[in-house]
C-alpha positions in Angstrom: 79.6 14.3 149.3 80.6 17.4 150.8 82.2 19.7 147.9 84.2 22.8 148.8 82.8 26.3 147.9 85.4 29.3 147.1 85.2 32.7 146.3 85.7 35.1 143.1 88.7 35.9 144.5 89.8 32.6 145.1 89.5 31.5 141.7 90.7 34.3 140.2 93.6 33.7 142.4 94.2 30.2 141.8 94.1 30.7 137.9 96.5 33.7 138.6 98.4 31.5 140.4 98.4 28.9 137.4 99.4 30.9 134.9 102.4 32.6 136.7 104.0 29.3 137.2 104.0 28.4 133.8 107.2 29.2 132.0 105.3 29.9 128.6 103.3 32.8 129.3 105.9 34.6 131.4 107.9 35.7 128.3 105.9 35.5 125.2 106.0 37.0 121.7 102.9 37.8 120.4 102.3 39.1 116.9 98.8 40.9 116.1 96.8 44.4 115.0 96.4 47.3 117.8 92.6 47.5 118.3 91.1 50.3 121.1 94.4 52.0 121.7 94.7 54.6 124.5 97.3 56.0 126.7 96.3 57.5 129.5 97.8 61.0 131.5 99.8 58.3 134.1 101.3 57.3 131.0 100.2 53.5 131.2 98.8 52.2 127.5 95.6 50.3 127.1 95.3 48.1 124.1 94.0 45.2 122.4 95.9 42.7 120.0 93.9 40.9 117.3 93.7 38.5 114.4 90.9 37.0 112.3 90.4 34.5 115.2 90.3 36.0 118.2 91.6 39.2 120.8 93.7 39.3 123.7 93.9 42.5 126.1 97.1 43.9 126.7 98.4 46.8 129.2 101.8 48.7 129.1 102.7 50.2 132.2 104.6 53.6 132.2 108.2 52.4 133.2 107.9 50.4 130.0 106.2 52.7 127.8 109.0 55.2 128.2 111.2 53.6 126.1 109.1 53.6 123.0 110.5 55.0 120.0 107.4 55.1 118.3 103.4 55.6 118.8 101.3 53.0 118.9 98.0 53.4 116.1 94.9 51.8 116.1 95.4 49.6 113.0 99.5 48.9 113.5 100.6 45.7 113.5 103.0 44.7 116.0 104.9 42.3 118.2 104.6 42.6 122.1 106.6 41.3 123.9 105.5 40.2 127.7 103.6 37.7 130.0 100.1 36.3 130.2 98.6 36.9 134.0 95.1 37.4 135.6 94.1 40.7 137.1 91.9 39.1 139.8 89.7 42.2 140.6 87.7 41.5 136.9 89.2 38.1 136.6 90.2 38.3 133.2 93.3 37.4 131.6 95.5 40.4 129.7 99.2 40.7 128.1 101.3 42.6 130.3 103.6 44.1 127.8 107.2 45.0 128.4 108.8 45.6 124.9 106.6 46.6 121.9 108.3 47.0 118.4 106.8 47.5 115.0 106.4 44.2 112.5 108.1 44.3 109.8 110.0 47.4 110.2 112.2 48.3 113.6 110.5 50.9 115.8 113.0 53.4 115.1 112.3 53.3 111.7 108.8 53.9 112.1 109.6 56.4 115.0 111.6 58.3 112.2 108.4 57.7 109.8 106.0 58.7 112.5 107.9 62.3 113.6 108.9 63.2 109.9 105.1 63.1 109.1 104.0 65.3 111.7 106.7 67.4 111.3 106.5 67.6 107.5 102.5 68.6 108.1 103.6 71.6 110.5 105.7 72.8 107.6 109.1 72.4 109.1 110.9 71.2 106.2 109.1 73.7 103.7 111.6 75.5 101.7 109.7 79.1 102.2 111.1 78.6 105.7 114.9 77.9 104.1 117.2 80.7 104.9 120.5 81.5 102.7 123.6 80.7 103.1 126.1 83.3 103.1 128.8 83.4 100.4 131.9 84.9 102.7 130.8 84.1 106.2 133.0 85.4 108.9 132.4 83.7 112.0 131.1 80.1 111.6 129.9 78.1 115.1 130.4 73.9 115.0 127.5 72.8 117.3 129.0 68.8 117.9 131.4 66.8 120.3 135.2 68.6 120.1 136.5 65.1 120.8 135.5 63.2 117.3 137.2 62.9 114.3 134.6 65.6 112.5 135.0 68.1 114.3 139.0 68.3 113.5 138.3 67.3 109.7 135.8 70.3 109.6 138.3 72.4 111.3 141.5 71.5 108.6 139.1 72.1 105.6 137.6 75.4 106.7 140.9 76.6 107.9 142.1 75.5 103.8 139.3 76.5 102.0 138.5 79.8 103.5 141.1 80.9 106.4 139.5 84.2 106.4 136.5 82.8 108.5 136.7 82.3 112.8 135.7 79.2 113.8 134.2 78.2 117.0 133.4 75.2 118.6 130.3 74.6 120.7 130.9 72.0 122.5 128.4 69.1 122.8 127.2 65.7 123.2 126.5 63.8 119.7 125.5 60.5 121.1 123.0 59.0 124.1 119.8 60.2 125.7 121.5 63.6 127.1 122.3 64.8 123.3 119.3 66.1 121.9 119.6 68.5 125.0 122.6 69.5 124.5 122.6 70.3 120.7 118.5 72.1 121.1 120.9 74.5 123.5 124.2 74.9 121.7 122.1 76.0 118.9 120.0 78.6 120.8 122.8 79.6 122.7 124.9 80.9 119.4 121.5 82.5 118.2 120.9 84.1 121.6 124.4 85.7 121.2 124.6 86.2 117.5 128.0 84.6 118.0 127.9 83.3 114.2 126.9 83.8 110.7 126.5 79.9 110.2 126.2 76.9 111.7 127.0 73.3 111.2 125.8 70.8 113.1 126.6 67.0 112.6 128.7 64.2 113.7 130.4 61.3 111.7 128.9 58.2 110.6 127.6 55.4 112.8 124.9 53.5 113.4 121.2 54.3 113.6 121.0 54.3 117.2 124.1 56.8 117.1 123.1 58.9 114.8 119.2 59.2 116.3 120.3 62.2 118.7 119.7 63.6 115.5 116.0 62.8 115.1 114.8 64.0 117.6 112.0 66.7 117.9 114.2 69.2 120.2 116.6 69.3 117.6 114.1 69.8 114.8 112.5 72.3 116.4 115.7 74.2 117.3 117.3 74.2 113.5 113.6 75.3 112.5 113.6 78.8 115.0 117.3 79.5 114.9 117.8 82.9 113.4 121.4 82.1 112.3 121.3 79.5 108.9 122.1 76.0 110.0 123.6 73.2 107.8 123.0 69.6 108.7 126.6 67.3 108.1 125.4 63.5 110.3 127.0 60.0 108.9 128.2 59.3 105.7 126.0 59.9 102.5 123.3 57.4 102.4 123.0 59.1 105.7 119.5 60.9 106.6 117.9 62.2 109.6 115.2 65.0 110.2 118.0 67.3 110.9 118.7 67.4 107.5 115.1 68.3 106.2 114.6 71.0 108.9 117.8 72.8 108.0 118.6 75.4 105.3 120.8 72.8 103.5 121.7 69.5 104.4 125.4 68.3 103.5 126.4 64.2 103.0 129.2 64.3 105.4 130.6 66.8 108.0 133.8 67.3 106.0 131.0 68.3 102.7 129.2 70.3 104.9 132.9 72.3 105.7 133.1 72.3 102.0 129.9 73.9 101.1 129.6 76.4 104.1 132.7 78.3 102.4 134.2 79.2 99.0 137.5 77.9 97.9 140.0 80.9 98.8 142.1 79.3 95.5 139.3 80.2 93.4 138.3 83.2 95.0 142.0 83.8 94.0 141.7 82.9 90.2 138.4 84.4 90.2 139.6 88.1 91.2 142.8 87.1 89.0 140.1 86.6 86.1 138.3 89.8 86.7 141.1 92.0 87.0 142.4 90.7 83.4 139.1 91.6 82.2 139.2 95.4 84.2 142.7 95.8 82.5 141.8 94.9 78.8 138.6 97.0 79.7 140.4 100.1 80.8 142.6 99.6 78.3 139.9 100.0 75.5 138.7 102.9 77.1 141.9 104.3 77.2 142.5 103.7 73.6 139.3 105.0 72.4 139.9 108.1 74.3 143.6 108.6 73.1 142.1 107.9 69.2 139.4 111.0 69.8 142.1 112.8 71.5 144.4 112.8 68.2 141.0 113.1 66.4 140.5 116.7 68.1 144.4 117.9 68.0 144.6 117.5 64.8 141.1 119.1 64.0 140.9 122.9 62.2 139.2 124.3 64.8 142.4 123.2 67.6 144.8 124.5 65.0 143.6 127.7 64.0 140.8 128.5 66.4 140.0 132.4 65.2 139.0 130.1 61.5 136.0 128.9 63.7 135.1 132.5 64.7 135.6 133.2 61.0 133.3 130.9 59.8 130.5 131.9 62.1 131.3 135.4 61.3 130.1 135.0 57.7 127.4 133.2 59.1 126.1 135.8 61.2 126.6 138.2 58.0 124.4 136.0 56.1 121.7 135.6 59.2 121.7 139.5 59.5 121.0 139.9 55.5 118.3 137.1 55.4 116.2 139.5 58.3 116.8 142.4 56.6 115.4 141.2 53.7 113.0 139.5 55.3 112.1 142.5 57.5 111.7 144.5 53.9 109.7 142.3 52.3 107.1 142.1 55.4 107.2 145.8 55.6 106.3 146.1 52.0 103.3 143.8 52.4 102.0 145.3 55.6 102.3 149.4 53.3 100.4 147.5 50.3 97.6 146.7 52.8 97.3 149.7 54.2 97.0 152.0 51.3 94.5 149.3 50.0 92.4 149.5 53.8 92.9 153.3 53.4 91.7 154.0 49.7 88.6 151.8 50.5 88.1 153.9 54.0 88.4 157.0 52.4 85.6 156.1 49.3 83.2 155.1 52.0 83.9 158.6 54.1 80.5 160.9 54.0 83.3 164.0 53.4 83.5 162.4 49.6 79.7 162.4 49.2 79.5 166.2 50.4 82.2 167.4 48.2 80.1 166.5 45.2 77.6 168.6 46.3 75.3 166.9 48.7 74.8 168.1 52.4 73.6 166.6 55.4 70.4 168.0 57.3 70.3 167.8 61.1 67.3 168.6 63.0 66.5 168.7 66.8 65.5 164.8 66.4 69.1 163.9 64.2 69.7 163.1 60.4 66.3 164.2 58.3 65.6 161.8 55.8 62.2 162.5 55.0 59.7 165.4 55.1 57.9 164.0 58.3 61.4 164.5 60.2 61.1 168.2 60.4 58.1 170.9 61.0 57.5 174.2 59.9 59.3 176.9 60.9 61.8 174.5 62.7 65.5 175.4 62.3 67.9 173.1 60.7 71.5 172.1 60.8 72.9 171.9 56.7 76.6 170.0 56.7 78.7 170.7 53.2 81.9 170.1 52.4 83.1 173.3 54.4 81.4 174.2 57.0 77.6 173.8 58.3 74.5 176.2 57.0 71.2 177.0 59.7 68.1 177.9 57.8 64.6 177.8 58.9 61.7 175.3 57.6 59.0 177.8 55.4 57.3 174.9 53.5 57.5 171.2 52.5 56.8 169.9 49.3 
């Protein structure tokens, strides 16, 4: 019996035809854990799904991958929707994935958590980068849809609370695929033209999909790069977006954002009135104290009789003069006594006193004679006595 012989490509093609014809394999949900994940520059994603008992190779082409809201990672549990087919060149079957979602949580939630973690690691949520909201903004830019109820509520509240501020609406879409780019561009536009002191961006409530543009990285980075403080006012109280984390201030709703942006004029008027009353009372107390000081000064003896002050000073001057004269007299007497005592002591030591008592001072060629050895026979001497000098010649020495 002669058996037909088939080529490899014929076998692979036959098996491919069998798999393609099976309706079960044409639309198949597969649960597993991602491994060997790799995204190529072409945009195609290659990975494997595995469980404790086996592994299946998977491919997700670029046209389907662009719809991914999260980034697949090794070890992530997912559910894949696709078809099982054979790639004839390799002869291996694989799962061609059309839709990929995290197992247990939605893909939007997974995308939110991934972006949140990445931006937090970069420091976009740090308090150190957040700018202070101006207390009394003069110009406020509303980056939102001009047709929504949220913008009307914000304009109404801003006008009621702080009508002194100029409010500008910078229109942009706040829902859909084009919304992130328009919101980011509007924020940059306000910064480039320095058109406002404060920016409020947001929209009214809606589903997660409706609010998703405020979870976009473009919007997050535009808010972070803004030199003008930004208030994020998205959805309702439970809704939290990436924009809320990056913004300088998070508001629960658009209406709450308008309330946080400006002070209440009635409260400010009341505060000014309170400060005015305090200032008036303080001024009144100062005036009363000054009046009391003036009354006391007006009743003083110096103002009633100005010459009395001069008379008192004259008496004081006379007393000071007497004290000075007495002090000088006493000081002069002490110096005179000291001078007399020193003069007497000096006079007692004077050589003239010795001469007055009959002594003489002999002076030769070598000076004062104090010994017979100081003179020679025939030498002339000068004898100093109390009333003059006597000149003599040495005849002999004894």
